Structures are given as C-alpha cells and as structure tokens.
N, C-alpha and C positions, 0 to 999 in steps of 0.2 A: 320534152316531157310536159305533161299537163297534170297539175297537182290540185287537190282540194283540201282546204284547211277549214276545219269546223271548230268554233269556239263560241260558247254562249256569250262571252264578254270580249270586247276588243276596244282599241283606242276610238273615242276618248273616254270610255267608261273607266271607273275606278275600281280595280280589283286585281288580285294576283294573276288570275287567268288572262285578263286583258293585257297587262304589261308583258306577260310571258309570250302570249300569242303574237302580239305586235312586234316584239323584238325578233321572234323566230322567223316571221315572214319576211322582215327586212333582211335578215341573214340568209335565208333560203334564196331570195331574189338575187343576192350577190353571188351565191355559190352554184346556182343551177346553170346548166348549159344554155348558150345563146339560143334564143327562139322558144324557150320554155315559158310556161304561163302558170300562174297561181290564182285559183278562185278562192276567196275568203267568204264564207258564209257565216254571218253572226247576227246580233241584234242591235237595234238602236239602244243607246245608253239607258240602262234600267237598274243598275246595282243598287241605288239608294233613291227612295222617294224624295228625299230632301236635297239631292244633288242632281242637277240636269246639265247636259252638255249638248250642244248642237252638233249633228253629224248628218251628212247626206245619206239617202237610202241606198244610193249606189254610186260608186266612183271607180275610176281606172286610171292606172299610171304605171309606167315602166314595168310592164308584164305582170301586174297585179291588179285583179278586179275584186272589189269589195261589194257584197250584197248584204245590207242590214235589214233585218225583219223587225217590223213594228210589233210591240207587245202591248196588250192592254195594261193598265196601272195595276201593279200588284205589290203586296207586302212580303214578308219573309216567312209566311205560313206555309204548311206543306201543301195545302190545297191550291193556294195561290201560285206556288212554284210549279206545281204539277200542270196547271192550266197554262202557265207561261211557257213551259217546255213544249206542250202539245202545240201551241202556236208556232214556236220556233221550229219544231220537227216538220210540221206541215209546210211551212214557208221554205225550209231547206230542201225538202224533197221536191218541191215545185221549182226551186231555182236551179237545181241540177238535173232535172228530168231529161233534158235534151243534150247533156254533156257527157263526154267519155273521159275517164281519168286513168292514169298510170298508177297514181299513188294518193291514198287519203290519209290525212293526218288529223287527229282530234286531241285537243287537251280537254280533260274532264274532271270535274270535282265530284259532282253528284251522280256520277256513273251513266246517266241516261244519254249524255252527248256521245259517250263511247258506244252505247248500244246503237244510236243513230248512225254513227260512222261505220260500224260494222255491217249494218244492214245496207248502207249506200255502197260500201266496198264490194260487198257480195253481188249486188245488183250490177255494178260496173265491171266486175271481174278485175278489181284493182288491188294492189298491195295495200296493207293497212298497218299504220304505225300509230299507237296509242300512247298519250302522255297522261298518267293518272296522278292527280293531286290529292287524293283521299282514298280511303277504303270505305265506301259508302255502306256496303252490305255489313260491315263490322260496326260502323259508327251508329247505324239507325237504331240499334238495340239499346244504346245509352241515351240517345236523344229522345226516343219515344218510349214511354213506360207502359206497363200492363200488358194484357193479352194481345193488343195491337202490335206491340213490339216483336212478338214471336212470329206473327203473321208476316209482317213486313221484312224481318230478317230472312225468312224462308223465300219470299218473293224476290227480294234483291240478291240473295245468293244464287238463285236460278238465273236471274237476268245477267249477273256478273259473268257467269260461264260463257255466254254467248260471245261478247267481244274479246274476252281473254283467250278463248280457243280459236277464235277467227283471226286475231292479230298475228302479223308476222314478227312484230317485236313490240315490247312495252317498256316505256321509261317510267320510272318511279321518282317522284321528287324528294322522297324521304328514304334513306337507307333503312329506316325503321319498318318500312313496308315489306322489305324483302322476305322475312321469315314467313309472313302470312301468305304471300302470293306464291312463293316457291313450294310451299307444302301443298297447295291446291292446284298448281299448274306447273308440275315439274319439267314438262317438256318445252315450256315457253322460254323465249330469250328475254332477259331483262337487263336494262341499263339503269343508272342512278345519276341523272343530271339534275341537281337541285335548282331552286329558284336563285337567281344571282342578283347582284347589285346594279341597279340602273345608273346611267351616266349622271343623271341629275344629283344622286346621292353621292357618287363618287367624287364629284366636283364640289360638294357642299361641306364635306367634313373637315376637321382641323388639319392644317398642314404641318405644324410643329407641336411638340408636347407643351402644355401649358406650364409656365415656370412655377406658379404658385397655386396649389390646389385650393379650391373654394372651401373654407371651413364653415361648419354648421355654426350658425349664430342666430341673432334676433330676426333676420329677415327670413321670409318663407322659402322653403324648399319646393320647387315646382316639379311635380311628377307628372309626366304626359303619357297617356295611352292614345294611340291613333289607329283606328281600324274598325272592323265589324263588331257590333254589339249583339251578340247572338248567344244561344245556349252553349255553344262550343267554347266561347270565351268565359262564360260564367262570371262576368263582371259584377253582377247584381249580388253574387255570394261573397265577394271579397273587397271591392272598393269602398263601400260604405263603412264596412267594419274596420278596415285599415285606416280610413280617415278618422274614425272615432278613436281608435287606439293611439294614433300618432298625434292627434290634436291639431291645433290651429297653426303649428309651425311648419306643417306640410300641406301644400295645396295640390289636389289632384285635378288635372284637366283631362277630359275625355273627348276626343274628336271622332265622330263616327255616327253611325246609325245601324239599325238592325232590329230583328224580331224581339229582342229582349231589352230594348231601350226603355220601354214603359216599366218593365220589372226593375230596372236599374234605378229609375227615378222614384218609383214607389219605395225601394229599399233605402235610398238616401233620405226621403222624407221620414221614414219609420225610425231611422237611426238618429235623425235630428241633427245632422252634420251641416255645416255651412262651408266646409272647405273642399267640396267637389262641384266642379263646373262641367256642363255637358254642352258641346258645340256641335253643330251639323258638320258634314263632310266638306272639305275644301280641296282645291285643286293642288297639285304637287309644289308648285312654287311657293304657295302659302303655307303648305305643310312643312317645307323645309325651313322656313322662318320660324314656325312653331317648334320644330325640333331644336333649332339653334337657341331659342329662348328658354328651353326647358333645362332643368339640372339633371333629371333622371328619366330614362325611357322605361316604360313599364309594359309588361306582357303577361298574359295569363291564359291558361287553358283550364276548362273544367276538369273536375277529378274523376273522368270516366276512363276506364281501361283502354278504350280504342284510341284515346288521344296520346297514349304513351308511345304510339308509333309515328306520331305527326312531327313534322319540322316546319313550324310557321314561316311563311314567306316574309313576314314583318321583320324577323330577326336580322335579315340581311341588310335592309336600309338602316335599321337601328344601329347595327355594328359600324356601318360606314360613316355615320355621323360622329363617331368618336366619343359619344356620351356614355356614362355609366348605364348598364343594362340590368334591370331588376325584373326577374321572371319567375312566375309561379307556374312551373311546368314540371313533368316527370318524364321518366323513360328516355327514349331517344333524344328528345329535345333537350333534356337536362344534361345528358352526357356531351351532346354537341356544344352546348353553351359553355360548359366548364372547360371543354377541350380546346375550343376554337376562338372564343371571345374573351379577351383579357378585360379585367375591370368589370366583371359581371357577378351577380349574386342570384342564386337559384333557391327556391323554397318550394316545399310541397303544396300543390294546388289547394286553395281554399282553407289553408292554415294560417290564421291571423297571427298567432304567436310566432310562428317560423318566419312569416313574412316581415314582421317588425324587426326580428333579430337579424334577418339577412340584409336588410337595408343598411344597417351598420357596418356591413362588410365592404361597402363600396367606397372607393376614392372619389371625391366629389371634384373631378376635374375632367376636362376634355382632352383626349389624346388620340392621335391616329392609330389605326390597326392596319399597318401596311401589309403584313403577311396575310391577313384575312382577305383584304381587298384584292390582293394579287391572285389568290386562289379562286374567289367567287365573284369576280367582276362579271357583269352580265355578258359582256362581249365574248369572253373566254368560254363561259358555260354555254351560251347560246350557239357559238360556232361548233362546239363539241356535239351538242344535240342535233344541229342542222346536218352536220356530216353523218351522224348516225342515221338520221331519217333518210337522207339521200342514199345511203349504202343499201337500205331496204328497197328504195325506189329503183335502184340500178337493175333489179330483177324485173324484166319487162313482162307485160301481160302474156306474150308468147311463151315465156318460160314458166309462167305460173300454171298454165295448162288448164284443162277443163275440170279438174278435180274439185275447184272451189264452188262449182255450181251444181247443185243437186238436180 
C-alpha cells in the first residue's frame, strides 16, 4: 500500500495539527503491511513568526518520506494565510505529480487542506480519509464581520461540500461537530477520535496526590495560558480585565503568539495592569517546566456561537499535568470539562464577574487524573484513528472503480 498524508503542520512545528499528524504517521507505519510506504507532504516550520525550528526539506526513513514545502514569511492575517496555502498547494501538487496512491489522508483545520486532498485523491483514483479539526465554514461568519462574512460563509460552505462528498470517511476531533455535519451530509460516515495526550505530558504530570493543598495567601497565584493568541481565543477581551479585577495577588503568564497578540498588548496597556506577562512560544520541554511552575492553567474561547462546538486540543495536555484547569468556554467544551476533568472550573466566555467567581471553585493542588489519562492517552487514540484510516484503505483502487472519475 502506498499512502499520502497531507498536513499543513508537521514535526517540529508547534501546533495541534503537527502533533496529531506526526503521531498518526508513526502509528500508521507500525500498522501497515510490510512493503508499504507513506509520503508526507507538509511545510517547513511556520506556525509562529517568533518560533523557528530547523527541519530538512526532505527526508526518508523506515518507509516514510517527508517533503516540506518552504513558505514565504507570513503572519496570521487572512490574506497572508491564503497566500501561504497557495504556496503549499502548488508545492504539494508538484510533489505528488508522478506518484500513485491507494489512500490519501489529510488533517485539516481551515478546510482548504481537505479540499486539496480531495482534488489529489480524485486525480489519483485513491480512497480519501479526512480528519477535520474545525468547522471553518461555520466559524468564518463569527471571525469576519460585515457583508464580507456573508460572502465568505457562502463560498466556504460550497467549498466544504467538495471534500465532504468526496471522502470515504471523515473523522471529527470534537463530538460537538457531529450535529452540524450529519445534518448536511447524512450519507457520510463519521468517526470521533479526539486529540489525545502526548507522551511528554503523560510522563510529566503528578504521580501521587499532593498531601497538602496550596492555600491562597500573600504569595502570588500564577495563572498560565499557553497557545495561540488569536481571535478564536479572545484573550484580549478577558485577561486584562481579569487581571484588573483580581489584582496583584494573581499573576497571569501568557506564552504564545498569533494574530491578536498586539490587541492583547494594547488591552493590557489600556487597563493599566502590571500583573500580565507575555512570552514568545517555547519548545515542549520548556513548556512542561512552565506548566509545573504554574498554579492554575487557563483556557478561553471567544463568545462566538461556532466555538460552542469546539473541543480545544490544549485541554488534553492541561488535564494530564494534574493542575487546576480554569476555562472560559461554553457548549460542548464546557460539558466535556465538567464531565471529564476533575478539579476544573468553567465560566461563560468574556464574563469577568463569572470568571472571578469560578476561580474560587478550584482546589489549589496538583493531583493525577488517572481515568482521564487512560481514556485519552495519545497512543490509544491514535491507534484507534490509524486502524480506522487503514480500514478505509483496505478497499483497493480496483474495488473503487471508475465512478470516482468523471
């Protein structure tokens, strides 16, 4: 079997898509029949301007070949991202032009990687398995305002149909996506393998329950957020205001970058608070040390209806660290946290009063979450996804027939 894996992000880049795709390729390599080969087409590390990592443009080992496409420097604006994707698409089509595949797999957040995968699978007469990490056609109306939002919603809804109708099976990382997709594509097969906990975080959390909870006192409470600083997170609408309301006894540390970092910095300056610190992205070893040093791990999604369906990947590593989890989320994520993550507090996004109140619900102690780790360890989740992908690939091109080519 020869398989193509498309992912805009891949190791050593920093993103949920990178970690997910890298782990899946390793698992697929172990499960595929002898003599199989996987081609990975991705980009050189580009997730954050403020974080760089060296990676070869091409490499190959143990039945896996990786081709990384260089992109021009870009920020998180829509135009920049569109141009970056066009470079990726052009490079990907060139990289696979002379290859034949039995199966194409793509993990996609902003939809277009899924569109590209559907086009390539059709050209190669290959089976197609999609892994969708967002509902871009639904999210765009909340992120972009005004008449342009209506136009983009229509455009991306039409684009969405192409890969969803073409795919042989689709995995959704959040169970909150199911209602949306089933209503629109009732004949499609869906699975729900979420983001899991990577080994680095499984091995980094507490082993035994802390015998004495940390009591609030004169020393500062450190609240840490680590991840993207974008419109979807809405940190500029909540962290400065929480910092002002909670005062000097709470220190907020934000590690990350993104399109709304400047908005966050401006909001901090306007609020006149000195208890918020913003640091550039760091590698995972350093991140684990930052998690260990924090008292509370913070998560927030903007108060847009589309985000009520989302399950942030960050939750899994937060929970594995055993720290109290403080989250401004609603919808599916709120239910998931309350049900699955002990010692967590949830409040309505962008509600400062509710946020302050919910912080007091947390026990300030580190404690293992054994049941959660057993259910959502990356190895178990990834193995299930890999087996599901290969079950689709078991249908050879000869059995697919000519019906896929117009």
